[in-house]
N, C-alpha and C positions, 0 to 999 in steps of 0.2 A: 741133131737139133736144127730145126729150120731157121731161116733168117727171121721169119715172123715171130717164132717163139722166143728167139734171142732178144729181139727188139722189145717184145712185150715184157719180158722179165727185167730188162735193163730199165725201161721206163717205169715199171712198177717199183724197182729199187730207188729210182730217183724220187718218185712221189713219196715213198716211205721215208726216205732220208729227210725230205722237206717237212713232212708232217710230223715225224718224230721230234724234230728240232723245235717246231712251233707249238704243237699240241700234244704229241704222243699218239700211239695207236697205228703207226705205220705198218705194223705186221698185218693189220686188217686189210692192207692193200696187197702186200707181197705174198702172204700165205694163200689167200684165195686164188691169186694169179698162178702160183705153182700148182695148186690143186687143179685149176682149169686146164693146165698143160699136161696133166696126167701123173704128177708125182704123188706117191703114197703120202698120207698125212704126216707120219713121223719123219720121213726123208725130207718132205717140204719144210717142216718145222726146224729140223736140225740145220739144213742148208741155209734157210732164211736167217737163223740166229747168227751163223758164222758170217754171212754177208753183211748184215746190218751193223756190225761193229765199226766198219769204216765210216758209216754215216754218223755214228755217235761221236767219233773222234773230231770230225769237222764241226759238228754241232757244238761240242764243248768249247772248241777253239773260238767259235763265233760268239759265244756268251762269256768270254773271258773277262770283259769289263764288268758284267753283273756279278762275277764271282770274286772280285777283289775284296779281300778282308774276310772271306768265307771259310778260311782254312780250318778254324776250330769246329764249325758245324760239320764240315765234310769229314773231318777226322773221327767224329762221333758216329756218323751215319754210314760211312763207306764200309767198315767191317761188317755191318749188318747186311748190306747189299751183297758183299762178297760171299758170306756164308750162305745167305738165302739163295743166291744164284747157283752155288754148288749143289745144295739140297734139291732145288727144282730140277736141275739138269739130271741128277741121279734118278729122281723119281720118273722122269720121262723115259729113261733107258730101262728102268726096272719094271715099270708097269707094262703089261702087254699092249700090243698095238690096238687091239679091239677096245681096250679100256680108254685109250687115248682118243679113238674115234668117237666114243660115246661122250667123253668129257668135253672135247673141243667145242661142239655147238653151244654148250652151256657157258664156256669161257668166253666165246665170241659174243654171246648175248649179254653176258655181264659187262664185257668191254663196251658194247654199244650203249648200254644203259648209262655207264659212267661217262662215255663221250657226250651223251645228251645232257647229263646232269652237270658236266664240268663247268659250264659258264655260271650256273647258279651257285655251285660251291665256291668258285673264285670270287663271285660278287659278294657273297656273305663274308668271305675272308677279308676282302678289301674294306668292306664297311666296318668290320671289327678292328682292322689295323688303323683306319682313319679315326675311329672313336677312342683309340688308345687303350683298349681293354687288354690288361695283362693276361698271359697264359696261366692256367692252373699249375700247381706244383707237380702234378703227375704227367704233364704234357711231354716232358723230356723223355721219360722212359717209354711212354706210349709212342712217341715219334720213332724211337729206335726200334721198338717192337713192330710197328707198322711198316717201317722200311724193310725189316727182315721178311715179313709176310709178303710184301710186294716183290722182294727179291726171289722168294720161292716161286711165286706165280710167274715172274718174268723168266726165270730159268727153265720153268716147265713149258711155258707157251709164249709169253711175251706180249700178246696183243693187248693194248690199252694199259700196259705197265706204266707208261708215262702219266696217263690220266689218273690211275690209282695213286701213284706217288703224289701228284698235284693235289688230289683230294685229301690225302692224309696230311700233307704238309700245310695245306690251306686251313685245315681244321685245327692243327696243333702248333703252328708256327706264326709268329708275328712279323716275319720278314716280308718285304715287298714282293708282289707277285712275280715281277721279272727276275728277282733273285731266286725265288722258288723254282722258276723255270730253269734257271742255270743249275741249281741243285739237281733237278730232275734229269737233266741231260747227263750230268756226271754219274749219278747213281745208276741210271738205266744202262749207261755204257759199261759200267763196271759189271753189272749183272750179265749183259750180253757177252762181254769178253770172257768172263769166268765160265759161263755156259758153253761158249764156243770152244774154249780150250779143253774143257771136260769132254765135249763131243769128239774133238780131234784126237784125244788121248785114248778114249775107250770105245768110240763108235765111228772110227774112220770109214768103215764100209757103208755107213748110212748117210754119208754126205755126198750130194751131187756137187762136185767141185766146180763144174762149169756154171751151174745155176747159182752157186754161192758167189762165184767171181762176178757174174753179171749183176747180181743184187748188190754186191759190194761196190762195184764201180758206180752204179747208179746212185746208191746211198751216199757215197762219198761226195758226189756232185750235189745231191739233194741236200746234204747237211750244210753245204756252203750257201745254197739258195735259201734254205730255211732261215739261216742266221742273218742273211743280208736283206732278203726281200720278203720272205714268207710271213713275217709279222705284219706286213702291210695288207695281206690278202684278207678278204672277209672271212671271219671264223665260221660263219654259217655255211659258206661254200665248202670249206674243208670238212666240216663235220658231216654235212650231207653226203659228200663223196665217201667218207669213211663208212657211214651207215649203209650206203648202197652196196659197196663191195663186201661189207660184213654179212649182209643178208644173202648175197650171192654165195659167199663161203658156206654159210649155214645150209642153204639149199643144196649145194654141191655135196656136202658131207652126208646130210640126212637122206637124200634121195639117190645119190649115185655111188656111194662108197659100199 
């Protein structure tokens, strides 16, 4: 690995860690970066998942104040994320690589759409919370089910998992937005950790450990940045950058794989 490649992966991990903590969708930075440097799609995805766990840990720690008193909600949602992460990771390993290459552009495109719609979903949720509109009786079960589906998606690929979670929780929960972001960091980290452990147990040979280490070091630092500084950055700048690298990733897969 050249110094240029190592630096590129490290910086991508840092950007992903920051973005995951603030918005979600950091995989749309690291995954295309690994593809750019020639890693096969499945190897890139598995290595990326392993590396990003470190950023999730620092992101959760940074949101510890928003999570005070949230134990009950997390105890309801965490098992759904755990099981969904296992299912998604197994699907990634069972499905053939060609199927993954065909599905990933669709997943990235879905992620980009959700990134673009994220502010609108959150604005609607905020207006509903401020109006004091109570949730419907079925929202609790739907929230658990949606968290499971997001976990399956996150274990399989991960890009925009945070945005999916924020969209689901914004629609089904009356908690403040910043607390929802804290939930998102915890649940996405659970999914990434479960998927990473699954990969390490049954797909050791598909992990590029050097790439995972570089992503992990960068994501660890990025998680700290995201919790302390990232919320002050203009959301439009972050989202525009995500869209840019996501489009690059789609082009890379469709035209060069």
